[in-house]
N, C-alpha and C positions, 0 to 999 in steps of 0.2 A: 851677540848672542846667539850661545848653540840649543836650539831645541831638541826636547828628546823626544826618540824616536816615536814615541805613542804618539806624539803630537804631529807629528809628522807622516804619519799613516793615516792617524783620523784625516787630516784635511785633505790628502791624496785622494783619498776613499770619499771624501764629499767633492771634491770637485770631479773626480773621474766618474760617479754616478749620473750629476750633474752635466757633464759630458753627453753620457750614452742617451741618457734620458732626453737632452735636447737635438737629439735627432729622430724625429719621431718614426723614418724610415726602419729603422736600427730597432724603436721598441714595438713595432710592428712586429717585426719578425721576432724578436724575446717574446712578444705574448703568444706567438704559435709555435717557439720552439717549445714554451713552458706548457700549452696544451696538448702537444705530442706528450712531454714527460708523465705529463695526468693523466694521458689515455694510457700511458704504460705501466699507470700505476694500477690502474682497475681500480682503482677507491673512486667510485662512481661521485661520491662529494666532490672531489677533486677535480674530476672534470666537469662537473657542472659549475664551478665558482668560475669557470672560464667566457660564460653567457649571459650574458641579458635577459631578465626575467622575461620579456618580449621577442625572445631572440626564436627566428622560424628557419626548422631543420629539415635538412632532406640526406638524409644518409646513403652512404655507399649500398650498401644493403638491404635498405629499405622501401616497398612500395607506399609508403607512407608520407606525406608531408608532416610534418609537425611542426605546430604553434603554440603551445602550451606547456609548461616547465615539467607537468609530469610525464607527458608524451615523451620528450627528450631524455628525459631521467629512463623511460622505460627501454628506450634505444639500446643506452650505456647497459642498463644491466641483464639484455640478454648476450652480449656479446661474451663468449667464453673468456678465462681466465690467462687460458696461453695467449690470447689477442695481442700484439703489439702495434707499432705504425713506424716507420722511419721515414723523415722526412727529405727530402727531396730538392731540387730548383725552387724556388718561390720567387713572385714579382711584387712585390707591396707595394702600394701606391698610397698617398694619404692626401687629403682632402680638407683642409681641418681638421676637425672633430671627428670625422669619417675616411673610412681606410678600409681598402680592398687589398685583399692578400691571396695570388691565385698562384696557387702553383700545382705537385707533384707529392705522393707520397705512397709507399708502400704497406700494405697491412702482411700479416703474416698471423696463422693461428695453426693450432693442431685440430683436426677434423678425423675423428675415427682412426687416431692412433696416426696419420697423416698430416706432413705440415701442407697450409695451401698458404697461396700465397696471393694476392691480391693489388694488382697495382690503376694506384687510383688519380684522380685529380681534383684539384679541390679550388673554392672560391669562401673564402671567409669576407665576412665584411663585420669591418670593427666599428665602435664607436668608445669615444673617450668620453670619461665620466668627468666630473669637476676635481676628481681625485688626480687625472690626468693615469689610469688605468685604463686599457683597451679591454670592451668586452665584444664577443661574438655576437652580433645581433643579427646576421644571416650566415646558413651553413650550409651549400652545396656539395655534395662530394658525388661523385661515378666512376665505375668502373672504365679505366682504359679500351677503348675497342681492340680487338685482336686483327691485327695484319694478316692478308692474305703473301 
């Protein structure tokens, strides 16, 4: 019996998506990639959808430790419309329903008509909810120090 192509594609998609999400390290990398895409969209609601309501946030360019959703929102709302992030190396580790992803990213923006670049490092702590989705519960980012 020959299966129609539509059924074959559907079955492949179901099995492939289960395989991808069966590997929690890859799922955490994907969650970080999705965060970066949301950041680049510059739509605050898309960015905030990656954070737990109890997230603690220490932004790259902020002197303020933020632990209220409204404070995290404020941080992303003041970042310029031309800001973007490019992910570099990352090292996710998974410990059950908690994961830590440490890595590098580069922010670019336009300030006073000039392109700016900030090389930064990050540590995101994720918690997996009952649906299997990873949410950021702790976000720390800092500029990479300049070397002599």
